C-alpha positions as CSV (number, residue, x, y, z in Angstrom):
1,X,-56.1,-49.0,48.3
2,X,-58.1,-49.9,51.4
3,X,-59.0,-46.2,52.1
4,X,-62.6,-45.2,51.8
5,X,-62.9,-42.9,48.9
6,X,-65.5,-41.5,46.6
7,X,-65.7,-44.3,44.1
8,X,-69.1,-43.8,42.4
9,X,-68.4,-42.6,38.9
10,X,-71.9,-41.1,38.6
11,X,-71.7,-38.9,41.7
12,X,-69.1,-36.2,41.9
13,X,-68.7,-35.4,45.6
14,X,-70.0,-32.2,46.9
15,X,-67.6,-30.0,49.0
16,X,-69.6,-30.6,52.2
17,X,-69.3,-34.4,51.6
18,X,-65.6,-34.1,51.1
19,X,-65.2,-32.0,54.3
20,X,-67.2,-34.5,56.3
21,X,-65.3,-37.5,55.0
22,X,-61.9,-36.0,55.6
23,X,-63.0,-35.2,59.2
24,X,-62.3,-32.5,61.7
25,X,-58.8,-33.5,62.5
26,X,-57.4,-33.5,59.0
27,X,-59.7,-30.8,57.5
28,X,-57.3,-27.9,58.6
29,X,-54.5,-29.7,56.6
30,X,-56.8,-30.0,53.5
31,X,-57.7,-26.3,53.8
32,X,-54.0,-25.3,54.2
33,X,-53.1,-27.4,51.1
34,X,-55.8,-25.7,49.1
35,X,-54.7,-22.2,50.3
36,X,-51.1,-23.0,49.5
37,X,-51.9,-24.3,46.0
38,X,-54.1,-21.2,45.3
39,X,-51.3,-18.8,46.5
40,X,-48.2,-20.4,45.1
41,X,-49.6,-22.0,41.9
42,X,-52.5,-19.8,40.9
43,X,-52.0,-20.7,37.2
44,X,-52.9,-24.4,38.0
45,X,-56.6,-24.7,38.1
46,X,-58.5,-27.3,40.2
47,X,-60.9,-29.6,38.4
48,X,-62.8,-32.7,39.6
49,X,-61.8,-35.8,37.8
50,X,-62.9,-39.4,38.1
51,X,-59.5,-41.1,38.1
52,X,-60.4,-44.8,38.3
53,X,-62.6,-47.5,39.9
54,X,-59.9,-48.2,42.5
55,X,-59.1,-44.6,43.3
56,X,-62.3,-42.7,42.6
57,X,-62.7,-39.0,42.4
58,X,-59.8,-36.5,42.7
59,X,-59.2,-32.8,42.4
60,X,-56.6,-32.4,39.7
61,X,-54.5,-29.2,39.6
62,X,-53.2,-28.5,36.1
63,X,-52.3,-25.8,33.7
64,X,-53.1,-26.8,30.1
65,X,-51.4,-30.2,29.6
66,X,-49.2,-29.9,32.7
67,X,-50.4,-31.6,35.8
68,X,-49.1,-30.5,39.3
69,X,-50.9,-32.8,41.8
70,X,-54.1,-34.9,42.3
71,X,-55.8,-34.9,45.7
72,X,-58.0,-37.9,46.5
73,X,-60.3,-37.1,49.5
74,X,-61.0,-40.1,51.7
75,X,-62.3,-41.0,55.2
76,X,-60.0,-39.4,57.8
77,X,-57.3,-38.2,55.3
78,X,-56.6,-37.5,51.7
79,X,-54.0,-38.9,49.3
80,X,-51.8,-36.9,47.0
81,X,-50.4,-38.1,43.7
82,X,-47.4,-36.2,42.4
83,X,-45.6,-37.4,39.2
84,X,-42.0,-36.5,39.3
85,X,-39.7,-36.2,36.3
86,X,-36.3,-37.8,36.5
87,X,-34.8,-34.4,37.3
88,X,-37.4,-33.6,40.0
89,X,-36.9,-37.1,41.5
90,X,-33.2,-36.5,41.7
91,X,-33.7,-33.2,43.4
92,X,-36.2,-34.8,45.9
93,X,-33.6,-37.5,46.6
94,X,-31.0,-34.8,47.3
95,X,-33.3,-33.4,50.0
96,X,-34.5,-36.8,51.4
97,X,-33.5,-35.9,55.0
98,X,-36.0,-33.0,54.9
99,X,-38.9,-35.3,54.4
100,X,-40.8,-37.3,57.1
101,X,-40.8,-41.1,57.1
102,X,-43.7,-41.5,54.7
103,X,-42.0,-39.5,52.0
104,X,-38.6,-41.0,52.7
105,X,-40.0,-44.6,52.3
106,X,-41.6,-43.7,49.0
107,X,-38.5,-41.9,47.7
108,X,-36.1,-44.7,48.8
109,X,-38.2,-47.3,46.9
110,X,-36.8,-48.1,43.5
111,X,-39.0,-46.6,40.8
112,X,-39.9,-48.9,38.0
113,X,-40.6,-46.0,35.7
114,X,-37.8,-44.7,33.5
115,X,-39.5,-41.4,33.1
116,X,-39.5,-40.5,36.8
117,X,-41.7,-41.5,39.8
118,X,-45.3,-41.6,40.8
119,X,-45.3,-40.5,44.4
120,X,-48.5,-41.5,46.3
121,X,-48.7,-40.2,49.8
122,X,-51.5,-40.3,52.3
123,X,-51.8,-36.9,54.0
124,X,-52.9,-37.1,57.6
125,X,-51.3,-34.2,59.3
126,X,-49.2,-31.0,58.9
127,X,-45.9,-32.9,58.8
128,X,-47.2,-34.7,55.7
129,X,-48.2,-31.3,54.3
130,X,-44.6,-30.1,54.8
131,X,-43.3,-33.0,52.6
132,X,-46.0,-32.4,50.0
133,X,-45.1,-28.7,49.9
134,X,-41.4,-29.5,49.5
135,X,-42.1,-31.8,46.6
136,X,-44.4,-29.3,44.9
137,X,-41.7,-26.6,45.4
138,X,-39.2,-28.8,43.7
139,X,-41.7,-29.1,40.8
140,X,-42.0,-25.3,40.7
141,X,-38.2,-25.1,40.2
142,X,-38.7,-27.1,36.9
143,X,-41.1,-24.3,35.7
144,X,-38.5,-21.6,36.2
């Protein structure tokens, strides 16, 4: 990952640092994702997590042991990690034409995981947010 992220394990980023790093162009998307998650998935609580030396800090949304999404703030964007079960992956593939090119590329790649897919997508605009929202809505169907 060549994206500039918050990699210092000893320094959890402050909200203002995150907003500054993401930048004015992508900040409305970050805010819309946060509002969407709070409205649609209120039972999933956000928590800061140091993920790894390569990926740095993320905000993880989870409910008890169930993880919904991790958001990695970075310079000029943020990345989302969504782990899909085999059933969720299948549903996403059924709706592949609804996704933008970034999501289609990831979904068309053969997953090496028998237990589903790790979907890593860099979110840079509202068309990326539409894809992320669709994937998260598919995960919500699993909870019903």
